[in-house]
C-alpha positions as CSV (number, residue, x, y, z in Angstrom):
1,M,-0.1,0.0,0.0
2,P,1.4,3.6,-1.0
3,G,2.9,5.3,2.1
4,V,2.3,2.4,4.5
5,K,5.3,1.0,6.5
6,G,5.0,-2.5,7.4
7,N,1.9,-4.6,7.9
8,F,-0.6,-2.3,9.1
9,I,-3.5,-4.8,9.5
10,S,-1.2,-6.6,12.2
11,G,-0.8,-3.1,13.8
12,W,-4.5,-2.6,13.9
13,K,-5.0,-6.0,15.4
14,S,-2.5,-5.2,18.2
15,K,-4.2,-1.8,18.9
16,L,-7.7,-3.4,19.0
17,K,-6.4,-6.0,21.5
18,R,-5.1,-3.1,23.6
19,N,-8.5,-1.4,23.4
20,E,-6.7,1.6,21.6
21,P,-8.5,3.6,18.9
22,L,-7.7,3.2,15.2
23,I,-6.8,5.9,13.0
24,L,-8.4,5.3,9.5
25,K,-7.3,7.2,6.6
26,G,-10.3,7.4,3.9
27,C,-12.9,5.2,5.7
28,E,-14.7,4.8,2.4
29,K,-11.8,4.1,0.2
30,T,-11.9,0.5,-1.0
31,T,-9.0,-2.0,-1.7
32,N,-8.6,-5.7,-2.5
33,A,-5.0,-5.7,-1.8
34,F,-5.0,-8.3,1.0
35,I,-4.6,-12.0,0.8
36,D,-3.7,-14.8,3.2
37,A,-0.8,-17.0,3.1
38,D,-3.0,-20.2,2.6
39,S,-4.5,-18.7,-0.4
40,I,-1.1,-17.9,-2.0
41,L,0.4,-21.6,-0.9
42,Q,-2.6,-23.1,-2.4
43,F,-2.1,-21.3,-5.7
44,V,1.6,-21.7,-6.0
45,I,1.8,-25.4,-5.0
46,H,-1.2,-26.7,-6.8
47,D,-1.6,-24.3,-9.6
48,L,1.4,-22.4,-10.5
49,L,4.3,-25.0,-9.9
50,P,3.2,-27.3,-12.8
51,S,3.3,-24.3,-15.2
52,S,6.4,-23.5,-17.0
53,G,8.5,-20.3,-17.4
54,P,8.8,-17.3,-15.2
55,L,5.7,-15.2,-14.5
56,T,4.7,-11.9,-12.8
57,L,1.3,-12.3,-11.4
58,N,-0.9,-10.0,-9.1
59,V,-2.7,-11.6,-6.5
60,G,-5.6,-10.1,-4.3
61,A,-8.8,-10.7,-2.7
62,R,-12.0,-11.2,-4.8
63,S,-13.9,-7.9,-4.1
64,P,-12.8,-4.5,-2.7
65,E,-14.0,-3.5,0.6
66,S,-13.8,-0.1,2.4
67,F,-11.2,0.5,5.1
68,L,-14.0,0.9,7.6
69,E,-15.6,-2.3,6.7
70,I,-12.2,-3.9,7.0
71,A,-11.6,-2.4,10.4
72,K,-15.1,-3.4,11.8
73,T,-14.4,-7.2,10.5
74,L,-11.2,-7.3,12.2
75,A,-12.5,-5.7,15.3
76,A,-15.4,-8.4,15.3
77,G,-12.7,-11.1,14.8
78,V,-10.6,-9.9,17.8
79,G,-13.8,-9.6,19.9
80,K,-13.4,-6.0,20.6
81,H,-15.5,-2.7,19.9
82,L,-14.1,-0.6,17.2
83,E,-13.1,3.0,18.1
84,Y,-11.6,5.1,15.4
85,T,-10.7,8.5,14.4
86,E,-11.0,9.1,10.6
87,L,-8.6,11.2,8.6
88,D,-9.6,12.4,5.4
89,T,-7.4,11.5,2.5
90,Q,-7.4,12.1,-1.1
91,G,-5.8,8.7,-1.9
92,E,-7.2,6.4,-4.7
93,N,-9.0,3.1,-4.2
94,I,-6.6,0.2,-4.7
95,K,-8.0,-2.5,-6.8
96,I,-5.7,-5.4,-7.9
97,N,-6.5,-7.1,-11.0
98,T,-6.1,-10.8,-10.6
99,T,-7.0,-11.8,-14.1
100,L,-3.8,-13.4,-15.2
101,A,-3.3,-15.3,-11.9
102,E,-7.0,-16.6,-12.3
103,S,-6.1,-18.0,-15.6
104,F,-3.5,-20.0,-13.9
105,G,-6.0,-21.3,-11.4
106,F,-5.8,-18.7,-8.6
107,T,-9.0,-18.4,-6.9
108,P,-9.2,-15.0,-5.1
109,P,-10.4,-15.2,-1.4
110,D,-13.2,-13.3,0.2
111,L,-11.4,-10.3,1.9
112,L,-13.6,-10.0,5.0
113,S,-13.4,-13.7,5.7
114,V,-9.6,-13.4,5.5
115,I,-9.7,-10.5,7.8
116,K,-12.0,-12.1,10.1
117,R,-9.8,-15.3,10.4
118,F,-6.7,-13.3,11.0
119,G,-8.5,-11.2,13.8
120,S,-9.8,-14.4,15.5
121,A,-6.3,-16.0,15.3
122,L,-3.9,-15.8,18.5
């Protein structure tokens, strides 16, 4: 994500566990730029390795979701109430095109399911 240092979803989870409010930049901006390691490994092991030649592919979640919805889902997975401050931003929505990866067998996961599983994991 442009301008982001490190894995901000992990940072959000840590803050939620400590009952700290999140700072959301552009609550209604959307993205599908998240994916879980299981989806990547499934794709690489079962679909991509049998292919030949070097490839450059984009992978991401199936549908974009707003940053506010992602934060709400993460908070529900952690079992905490979401408190946040919204900062206005002029940033763009971030949509990763996964068409080429899908032609090799990649199945984009549901973003909110990935976030909820991550939130509920220890």
